[in-house]
C-alpha positions as CSV (number, residue, x, y, z in Angstrom):
1,X,-5.4,6.7,-10.0
2,X,-7.3,9.9,-10.0
3,X,-6.5,13.2,-8.4
4,X,-3.7,14.2,-6.0
5,X,-0.9,13.8,-8.5
6,X,0.6,10.6,-9.9
7,X,-2.2,10.1,-12.4
8,X,-1.6,9.5,-16.2
9,X,-1.6,12.8,-18.0
10,X,-2.4,11.6,-21.6
11,X,0.8,13.1,-23.0
12,X,3.0,10.0,-22.9
13,X,3.8,7.2,-25.2
14,X,3.7,3.4,-24.7
15,X,3.5,-0.2,-25.7
16,X,1.5,-1.8,-28.5
17,X,0.0,-5.2,-29.1
18,X,1.1,-8.3,-27.2
19,X,3.1,-11.2,-28.7
20,X,1.9,-14.7,-27.8
21,X,4.5,-17.2,-26.8
22,X,6.5,-18.2,-23.7
23,X,10.0,-19.7,-23.3
24,X,10.9,-22.5,-20.8
25,X,12.6,-21.3,-17.7
26,X,13.8,-22.0,-14.2
27,X,12.8,-19.8,-11.2
28,X,9.9,-17.4,-10.4
29,X,10.2,-14.3,-8.3
30,X,7.3,-13.4,-6.1
31,X,6.5,-10.0,-4.7
32,X,6.0,-10.6,-1.0
33,X,5.6,-14.2,0.2
34,X,8.6,-16.5,-0.6
35,X,8.5,-19.4,-2.9
36,X,9.7,-21.1,-6.1
37,X,7.8,-21.9,-9.2
38,X,9.1,-25.0,-11.0
39,X,9.4,-25.3,-14.7
40,X,6.3,-26.2,-16.6
41,X,4.3,-25.7,-19.8
42,X,3.4,-22.5,-21.6
43,X,0.0,-21.1,-22.4
44,X,-1.2,-18.6,-25.1
45,X,-2.6,-15.2,-24.0
46,X,-5.0,-12.8,-25.7
47,X,-3.3,-9.7,-27.1
48,X,-4.3,-6.1,-26.5
49,X,-5.5,-4.8,-29.8
50,X,-6.9,-1.6,-31.3
51,X,-5.7,2.0,-31.3
52,X,-4.3,3.3,-28.0
53,X,-2.7,6.4,-26.6
54,X,0.1,4.0,-25.5
55,X,1.5,3.4,-29.0
56,X,5.0,2.8,-30.1
57,X,6.7,1.8,-26.8
58,X,9.2,-0.9,-25.9
59,X,7.1,-3.3,-23.9
60,X,4.7,-6.1,-24.9
61,X,1.6,-6.2,-22.7
62,X,-1.5,-8.4,-22.6
63,X,-4.4,-9.4,-20.4
64,X,-5.0,-13.1,-19.7
65,X,-8.3,-14.3,-20.9
66,X,-9.4,-10.9,-22.1
67,X,-8.6,-7.8,-24.1
68,X,-7.2,-4.4,-23.2
69,X,-9.0,-2.7,-26.0
70,X,-10.7,-0.4,-23.5
71,X,-7.3,1.0,-22.4
72,X,-7.0,3.8,-24.9
73,X,-6.7,7.0,-22.9
74,X,-5.1,8.5,-19.8
75,X,-8.5,8.6,-18.2
76,X,-8.9,4.8,-18.8
77,X,-5.6,4.3,-16.9
78,X,-6.8,6.5,-14.0
79,X,-10.1,4.7,-13.7
80,X,-9.3,1.0,-14.4
81,X,-6.9,-1.3,-12.6
82,X,-5.9,-3.3,-15.6
83,X,-5.3,-0.2,-17.7
84,X,-3.3,1.4,-14.9
85,X,-1.0,-1.6,-14.6
86,X,-0.7,-1.7,-18.4
87,X,0.2,2.0,-18.6
88,X,2.6,1.7,-15.6
89,X,4.4,-1.0,-17.6
90,X,4.7,1.5,-20.5
91,X,6.1,4.2,-18.2
92,X,8.6,1.7,-16.8
93,X,9.7,0.7,-20.3
94,X,10.3,4.3,-21.2
95,X,12.2,5.0,-18.0
96,X,14.4,1.9,-18.2
97,X,15.0,2.3,-21.9
98,X,17.0,5.4,-21.1
99,X,18.2,4.7,-17.5
100,X,19.7,1.2,-18.0
101,X,22.1,2.2,-20.8
102,X,22.9,5.5,-19.1
103,X,23.7,3.9,-15.7
104,X,25.0,0.4,-16.6
105,X,25.8,0.5,-20.3
106,X,23.3,-2.3,-20.9
107,X,20.6,-2.0,-23.6
108,X,17.2,-2.4,-22.2
109,X,15.1,-5.3,-23.5
110,X,11.5,-4.9,-22.4
111,X,9.8,-7.8,-20.5
112,X,6.4,-9.1,-21.3
113,X,3.6,-8.0,-19.0
114,X,0.7,-10.3,-18.4
115,X,-2.4,-9.5,-16.3
116,X,-4.0,-12.7,-15.1
117,X,-6.2,-14.4,-12.5
118,X,-6.3,-18.0,-11.3
119,X,-4.2,-20.9,-12.6
120,X,-1.7,-20.0,-15.2
121,X,1.2,-21.7,-17.0
122,X,4.4,-19.9,-17.4
123,X,8.0,-20.4,-18.4
124,X,8.7,-21.0,-14.7
125,X,5.9,-23.5,-14.3
126,X,2.3,-23.6,-13.2
127,X,0.9,-21.3,-10.5
128,X,-2.3,-19.9,-9.1
129,X,-1.5,-16.2,-9.3
130,X,-4.5,-15.4,-7.1
131,X,-2.6,-17.2,-4.3
132,X,1.0,-16.4,-5.2
133,X,0.5,-12.7,-6.0
134,X,2.5,-10.9,-8.7
135,X,5.8,-12.3,-9.8
136,X,8.6,-12.1,-12.4
137,X,9.6,-15.2,-14.3
138,X,13.1,-15.0,-15.8
139,X,12.4,-18.1,-17.9
140,X,10.1,-16.2,-20.2
141,X,11.1,-12.7,-19.1
142,X,7.6,-11.9,-18.1
143,X,6.0,-9.9,-15.3
144,X,2.8,-11.5,-14.1
145,X,0.3,-9.3,-12.3
146,X,-3.0,-10.1,-10.5
147,X,-5.6,-7.5,-9.8
148,X,-7.3,-9.5,-7.0
149,X,-3.9,-9.5,-5.2
150,X,-4.4,-5.9,-4.2
151,X,-7.5,-6.8,-2.2
152,X,-5.3,-9.3,-0.2
153,X,-2.7,-6.6,0.1
154,X,-5.2,-4.3,1.7
155,X,-6.1,-7.0,4.2
156,X,-2.4,-7.4,5.1
157,X,-2.3,-3.6,5.9
158,X,-1.0,-2.4,2.6
159,X,-2.5,0.6,0.8
160,X,-5.4,0.2,-1.5
161,X,-4.4,3.4,-3.3
162,X,-3.6,3.2,-7.0
163,X,0.1,4.1,-6.5
164,X,0.5,1.0,-4.5
165,X,-0.4,-1.0,-7.6
166,X,2.3,1.0,-9.5
167,X,4.9,0.3,-6.9
168,X,4.2,-3.4,-7.1
169,X,4.5,-3.4,-10.9
170,X,7.7,-1.4,-10.7
171,X,9.1,-3.9,-8.1
172,X,8.5,-6.8,-10.5
173,X,10.0,-4.9,-13.5
174,X,13.0,-4.3,-11.3
175,X,13.6,-8.1,-11.2
176,X,13.8,-8.0,-15.0
177,X,16.5,-5.3,-14.7
178,X,18.4,-7.6,-12.3
179,X,18.0,-10.4,-14.8
180,X,19.6,-8.2,-17.5
181,X,22.4,-7.2,-15.0
182,X,23.1,-10.9,-14.4
183,X,22.4,-10.7,-10.7
184,X,18.9,-12.1,-10.2
185,X,20.3,-15.7,-10.0
186,X,22.2,-14.7,-6.8
187,X,18.9,-14.9,-4.9
188,X,18.1,-18.3,-3.3
189,X,14.9,-18.7,-1.3
190,X,16.3,-21.9,0.0
191,X,19.1,-20.0,1.7
192,X,17.2,-17.3,3.7
193,X,18.4,-14.8,6.3
194,X,18.5,-11.1,6.9
195,X,21.8,-10.8,5.1
196,X,21.0,-13.4,2.4
197,X,21.2,-12.9,-1.4
198,X,17.5,-13.2,-1.6
199,X,16.9,-10.3,0.8
200,X,19.5,-8.1,-1.0
201,X,17.9,-8.8,-4.4
202,X,14.4,-8.0,-3.1
203,X,15.6,-4.8,-1.3
204,X,17.3,-3.7,-4.5
205,X,14.1,-4.3,-6.4
206,X,12.3,-2.0,-3.9
207,X,15.0,0.6,-4.4
208,X,14.7,0.4,-8.2
209,X,10.9,0.9,-7.8
210,X,11.7,4.1,-5.9
211,X,14.1,5.1,-8.6
212,X,11.4,4.8,-11.2
213,X,9.0,6.8,-9.0
214,X,11.5,9.5,-8.6
215,X,11.8,9.9,-12.4
216,X,8.5,8.8,-13.9
217,X,6.9,12.3,-13.6
218,X,10.0,14.2,-14.9
219,X,10.6,15.6,-18.4
220,X,8.3,17.0,-21.2
221,X,7.1,13.6,-22.3
222,X,6.3,12.2,-18.8
223,X,3.2,10.0,-18.8
224,X,2.6,10.6,-15.1
225,X,1.5,13.8,-13.4
226,X,3.7,15.0,-10.5
227,X,3.8,12.3,-7.7
228,X,2.6,13.7,-4.4
229,X,3.8,12.8,-0.9
230,X,0.4,11.0,-0.4
231,X,1.3,8.7,-3.4
232,X,4.8,8.0,-2.0
233,X,3.1,7.2,1.4
234,X,1.0,4.5,-0.4
235,X,4.1,2.8,-1.5
236,X,5.7,3.1,1.9
237,X,2.6,1.7,3.6
238,X,2.6,-1.2,1.2
239,X,6.3,-1.9,1.8
240,X,5.8,-1.9,5.5
241,X,2.9,-4.4,5.2
242,X,4.8,-7.0,3.2
243,X,8.0,-7.0,5.2
244,X,9.0,-10.5,6.4
245,X,8.6,-9.5,10.0
246,X,5.1,-8.1,9.4
247,X,4.1,-11.2,7.5
248,X,5.5,-13.5,10.3
249,X,3.7,-11.4,13.0
250,X,0.4,-11.3,11.2
251,X,0.4,-15.0,10.7
252,X,1.0,-15.7,14.4
253,X,4.7,-16.7,14.0
254,X,7.7,-15.5,16.0
255,X,9.7,-12.9,14.1
256,X,12.8,-14.8,12.9
257,X,15.3,-13.0,10.7
258,X,16.9,-16.3,9.9
259,X,13.9,-17.1,7.7
260,X,13.7,-13.8,5.9
261,X,13.7,-13.7,2.1
262,X,12.5,-10.2,1.3
263,X,13.6,-8.0,4.2
264,X,11.9,-6.4,7.1
265,X,9.3,-3.7,6.9
266,X,11.9,-1.1,7.8
267,X,14.4,-2.4,5.3
268,X,11.8,-2.4,2.5
269,X,10.7,1.1,3.3
270,X,14.2,2.4,3.5
271,X,15.1,0.8,0.2
272,X,12.2,2.4,-1.6
273,X,13.0,5.8,-0.1
274,X,16.7,5.4,-1.0
275,X,15.8,4.9,-4.6
276,X,13.3,7.7,-4.6
277,X,15.7,10.2,-3.1
278,X,18.9,8.9,-4.8
279,X,17.6,9.1,-8.4
280,X,20.4,6.8,-9.9
281,X,21.1,3.1,-10.0
282,X,24.3,3.8,-7.9
283,X,22.0,4.7,-5.0
284,X,20.6,1.1,-5.1
285,X,23.9,-0.7,-5.5
286,X,24.4,-3.9,-3.4
287,X,27.8,-5.5,-2.7
288,X,27.4,-7.8,-5.7
289,X,27.2,-4.7,-8.0
290,X,30.6,-3.4,-6.8
């Protein structure tokens, strides 16, 4: 991301080298289109080596089939998609390391972050991430990101702006927060509906993404320059594009709330804004948190 606020300022801190190894798991969580990833085998990933401006953070990040050695400076994060996602993960780790204990009394344990393309094996099973899009796997507590997904997102009407990438990354990290809260399992894609557990979990993840966006540019050690309204609009445009009603309409289907698993465009937009304006986890609470 370059210009207009929301870029990486070079003054922050972040994650070091990746650790290879996945744990067997159960269910995957996709960003937009509903589905389940069944348990399967694990695969080794290349680690991000070498010195970096993002040193000493909580997270473990890596790029599938390649290195993140080129991700050393704030300028790298502003110019390269993989470096931007990597640095966003570092910012999310820093935010949740403080926010989760403060809001919930739970010590934050950073997830792994893998940037991959094509067929991958995870703790939640095998998947073609170029088709599924980004997802979180609770089985290996890993966020899986796919850069080509953002081209598809643009075709669906989402923003191709760099903050849209950060919003998606923050949404997937939010599922890890729900995993630590013990609520992620309340979601069931096989029991859809506008008031379903699946929709409530997804809307809360959108809200948590807004929560991070509200706080990521605050404080003397903030990694991100002040986020502008234009940047917020990128997230809102993306949330609108991947609402269940928008996906159903764009695919020629009748809009049917009984089949929703992620929420409508309006619901997803409202959830992000609620987190962005609320600033605390309490503003994102669902009935299962009370």
